[in-house]
Structure formats: structure tokens, C-alpha cells
N, C-alpha and C positions, 0 to 999 in steps of 0.2 A: 146602546153604547154608553149612555150616561151613567149606567150602573157600574161601569168600570172605574168610576171615580174612586171607589173604595180601594183600588189598587194603590192609591195615594197613601193608604195606611202603612204601606211598606217603605215609605220615605224615611221613617225613623230607623228601621233596620239598615237601609242604604246609608244613611248618615253615620250610623254606628260602624258599618264596615269600612267606610272611608276614614273614620277616626282611627281605626286600628291599622289600616293599611299605610296611611301616609305619615302618621305620628307627628311629632313636633307640635306646633300650635294646632294642627288639624286633629290632634287626639281629643280635642274638646268639641269636635264637629257636631256631635249629637246634641251637646249642651247649647251651642250657638244656634243650631237649627230649631230646637224645641222652644227656646226662650228668647230668641231674637228674631229669627226669620219668620216663624209662624205668627207671632204677635204683630209684626209689621204687615204681613200679608193680610191679616184679619182686619186691619184698619182700612184697607183699600178695596177689599172684595165684599160685594153685597151679600146679604144673608137671606136667601129665599125662604118662604114659609109655606110651601106647598102642603095641601091636605090631600091625601091619597083617597081615591074613590075605592069602593069595595072591590071592584074589578081589578084595580091596580094592586091593592093589597094582596088579593088572591094570587095574582101573577107573580108578585115579588116573593111571596112565601113559597111558591112552588118552583122558583128558579134556583137550581142547585148551585149556580155560580156564587151566590152570596155565602153559602156554606164553604165552598172550596176556597174562597179568598180568606175565610176565617181559619180553616184547617191548615192552610199553608204556613201559618205562623209557627207551628210546632218545629218543623225541621229548620226553619230560618233562625228562630230564637236559640235553639240548642247548638246549631252550627256556629253561630256568631259567638256564643258563650265559649265554646271549645276553642275557637280561633283566638278570641281575646285573652283567655287564660293562658293559652300556649305562648302567645307573644309576651305577655307580662312575665311568665315564668322563665323566659329565655334569659332574663337578667341583663339585657342590653339596653334597657330603657332608663331615661332620666326619671327622677321623682315626679316632676310635673307631667310627663307623658303617662306614667302609671296612673296618677290621679285622674287625668283626663279620660283614659280608657275605662277606669272603674266607674266614673260618673256616666260615661256614655252607655256602658253596659247596664247601669242602674236604671237609666231612662228607658232603654230597650225593654228591660224586664217589666217596668211599670206600665208601659204602653202596650207592647205586643205580647207580654207575658200575663201579668195580673189582669189587665183590662180584658184581654181575650178570654182568659179563664173565667172572668166574671160573666161574660156573655154565654159561654158554653155551660157554665154551672147552672144556668137557669133552664137549660134544655131538658127534655124529657127522656132521651135515650141514654143508656148506660155508657155507650162508647163516647158520646159527647161529654158526659159528666166525668168520665175517666180522663179524657184529654184535658179537661179543666184542671183536674187535680195534678196531672203531670206537669202542666205549665206552672203550677204553684210551687213545685218542688224547689227549683233554684231560687225562688223568692223567699224560701224558708217561712212560708205563710200558708201552708196547706189547710190549717184550721179555718181559714177564711171561707172555705166552701161551706162548712157547717154553720158558722156564726152568721155569715151574710144571708144565707138562704132561710135559716130557721130562727135567726135572732134579729138582725138588722131590719129586714123587711116587715117583721111583725111589730117591732118597737120603735121604728124610725120616728123622729120628731117628738120623743118622750124622754124623760129623765132615765128610763130604763135602758136606753140605747147608747152605749159608749161611743158609737160612730157618728152620733149627732153632736156637733159642737154647740156650746152654749153661748148666749149673748155675752159679749165682752170677754170671751175666753181666748187667750192667745194660742196660736197654732202650736207653739213649742210645748205648752202644758197639755194641749190636746193630744199630741203625739204620745206622751207618757201615759195618760189615762186611757186613751183608746186602745193602744197596743196591749197593755196589761189586761184591761177589763174584757176585751174581745177574746183573748186567749182563755181567760177564766170562764167566760160565757160559753165558749166552744166546748169546754169540758162539761159544764152543766148540761148543755144540750145533749152531748154524747151520753152522759150518765142517765138522762131522762129517757133517751131512746133505748138504751140497754135495759132499763127497768121495765119500760113498756113492752119490750119484746122478750122479757124474762131471760135475758142473756147475762152472763157473768162478765166481770171486768176484763178477764183474759180471753174473752170470746173473739172469734174472727170478725165479729160485727163491730168491734171497738175500733172505729176508723182512726181515732186520735192516736192510738198506739202505732198503727201503720204509718201515720204521718211522721211520727218521730223516727220510725225505722227508715222510711224512704229518704227523708232529709239527711239522716245520718249516713246512709249509703251514698248519697250524692256527694257529700263532703269527703267521705272516705275514698270515693273514686277520684276526686280531685287530688287528694293526697297521694294515692297510688301512682297516678300517671305524671303528676307535675310537682310533687313535693309538698312539704308542710306549709310553705308560703301561699300556695294556691288555696289552702283552707281559709287563710286570713282574707284573701281577695274574694273568695266565694261568699264569705260571711258579709264582707263590706258591701258587695254588689247587692246581695239579698236584702240587707238592712236598708240601703238606699232605695231599693225598689218599693218596699212596703212603706217607707216614710213618704215617698211620692204618692202612694195610694192613700195614705192617711191624710195628706194635705188635700187631696181631691175630695175625700170624705168631708173634710173640714169646710171646704167652700160649697159643697153641694147642699148642705143642710144648716149652715150657720144661722143660729138664732131663731130658727123656725120651730114652732111647737104645735102639737095637737091638743085640743081641748078635751076635757072629760065630759061625758054625757050624764044625764040624770041617773043612769044605771051604775055610774062609777067607772065605766069603761071609757077608753079613749075613742074619739070619733074615728071613723074610717079614714084611711090614708087617702088624701086628695092631692090634686096637682099643686095646691098651694103650699104643700109641705116639703117641697124640694126647689132649689134654685134651678132655673132653666137657662140654657145658653144656646143661642141659635147661630153662633159664629161658625161659618161653614168649614174652615180649615180644621179647627179643633174637632168639629163634628165628625169629619171623614177620618181623620187620623185616629180618633178614638172610637170608631165604629158607633157613632151616634150616642155615646155615653152622656154627652152634654145635654141631650134632650131627656134629662134625668127625671123631670116631673112626670112625663108620660111613662117612663120606665117603672117608677114606683106606683103609679096609678094602676098599671097592669104589668106585673113583673114578667109574665110569660111572653110578652111581645118580643119578637125577634128584632134585632137592630135595624133591619131594612124597612120596617114599617113604623118605627117610632116617629112621632110627629111633634112639631113645635106647639107648645101650649101658651097662647098669648096671655091667658088669665093667671099664669104662674108668676111668682116673683122672678124677675129677670136679672141675671148677672150683667153688669155694665160692660164687661170684657169677656173674652174667651178664657178657656181654662189655663193656658200657659201664663197669660198676663195676670189672671186672678191668683195663681199660685205664687208668683213673684210678689204681688201686693200683700198676700197673706203672711209672707215672711217678714213684713214690717208691720207689726200689730197696730201701732197708732194710725198708720195710713189706712190700713184695712178697716179699722173701726170707724174712722171718719168717713170712708167711702160707703160702707155697708149698713151701718146702724140706722141711718135715716131711711133705708130702703126696706127694712123689716116691717111687716104689717104691725100697726100700733097695738092691735089686740094681742100680739104675740110677745111684746116687749115686757119683761118682768117688771112688776111695780116697785120692787125693792132693788 
């Protein structure tokens, strides 16, 4: 029964539904829930640090319930998107209500869209990888699949990785550099794959072209059914979702660096190269994403067997609180700079 705690990950979709249904001040329900209720809960709830035995890991990996809870996000996310855009396009909302729903949908896509896509994107089966890409469509960030799996995990905690934030780099500047450079990197990765497989640019193996096509079809569908304004709202929700993602990228690797070995290559990715957070509410809502050190140490590990790494640098707060702090750069620097291992702090 304790494994059913991951059903709590559906609390973000639930808060989003209530935001759309009740409107008024409640249209900001998902915002209040994610950035007020969860941080408060994390202050009062203890953070267990269980280490799974090999028998427990085997049992959890063979339990299909964990996958079913993950797959359930697809109909929920797209159903809520359709409901939200329909209500917005009705034209009966005030401007504050529209803004509230857009932000609530942005949070929904960031947590139960991109985050679930991230988990599924590391899976080995084609159907799970396809589900990952489908969830990335409304986020307008399908290239994340290529860049994250073949770029970020290879280059994390190095200057070559745009998704690793630098020491004293403000999150707003990081958004700009990370979004642009990751898209460029995705194209470089795609072109390298095509060259390796001796395929042409217009080949069916050029996934980047299909990403553009599918995202264009998604926006065209919004236009066809709900009108031109729906495109604006679709873009706004998508942008919000990937900016939330980039803020999470920012806090996950802020200021951490890998050293070069005598051979001139970077050292192997270790648990010290990602910030870890063991705050239980954020852990469950984000399918253990906050145990990021273990994830980068072995990217193929499924969320249900990720573990807390005590030796990793630790975030003082959970992800929602850390996101809010990152939005105030002087406060973030004051809180985090002293926690970065001294050997990783730039000398200049």
C-alpha cells in the first residue's frame, strides 16, 4: 500500500482541474498548491532515507503498478489541456482568471508533462519513448528528448552543457542561454546521428523535422477547434512549462563542476555533480526527480528505485521552495554559494 503514495503525483492535475472549474481566485489553485501548500508541508513532514535491499529493488522493478501510475498522465494531461483551452476560448473569463489558468496549465505541463516525459525518455522500449515525445508536444520542447539523453547526461557539470548553471549565474540569464543552446545542441546531435547512419537531412530518421511538424500540428489543431487566440495561449502555456523545467535544471546543477583527468577528459559523472533533495512531498509529486544525484549516477534507474545519496551536495529546501528562491538571484547566491564544494568554485 505504501507504493500508492505516488498517486499523490496526481495532486497537481487535481489542483489544475479545480483551478479551471471554480475560476475566480481559485484559477490560481495550482500555483498556490505548488508554491505555497507543498513548501509548507515539506517543513513539517519528515524525510525518510530508506535504502532498498536488492530484493526490494527487484520487487519494485517488476511491479507494473509504478508504470501504470506513470502512463496515466497522458490522458490526464491532454484532457486537462483541452478542458482549460476550451474554457479560456469561451471568452467569458476575466483577464486575471485567464492568467491563472495559463499558469496552472503551465505548472501541469512542467510536472506531469515534461517531468514524466523525462522519466519515460530514459526507458528502453519504443512505446515508452514515444509516450515521452507525445507528452513533450504541448510543451513545445520535443528536442528535449534528444538533447537531454545524448547531450546533457554526457556533458553535465561541464562548460559544454548549457543545462548546467554556472557559479553566480542568474536564473534569468540561464533561461536565455540554456533554451537557445540546447536547441542548437539538439540539431548537432541529430546531424551527427544522420551522418553516422548515412541518412540525408530529409530522411525519415531526422526526428527534429518531425518535432517541428508535430508541434505545428498541435498548434494548428488548437486554431482549428478554438480559434487564433488558442494558439497564443498554447504557446504561452508551453513556454511557461519549459521555463519551469529550465529553472529546475538551474537548481539541480548550480555551480557544480567535473574536473578533467590527466588524459584531458572529464571525470566520470558522480553523485557529487548534482544537487540532491530528499524532501518527501516534492519527491513524490515529481516521481523522485529530486533524487537527482542518483539519477545522473545511473540514468537507466527507474524512479521507484532511486535513492537518497547522503554524500551528494544537498539542497536546503525542496524543489518548489528552491525555485522561488532562484527567482531572487541575490538571495539564491547568498544561500547556495557557501554550499558549493570549494574545489568547484572558480578561482576568478
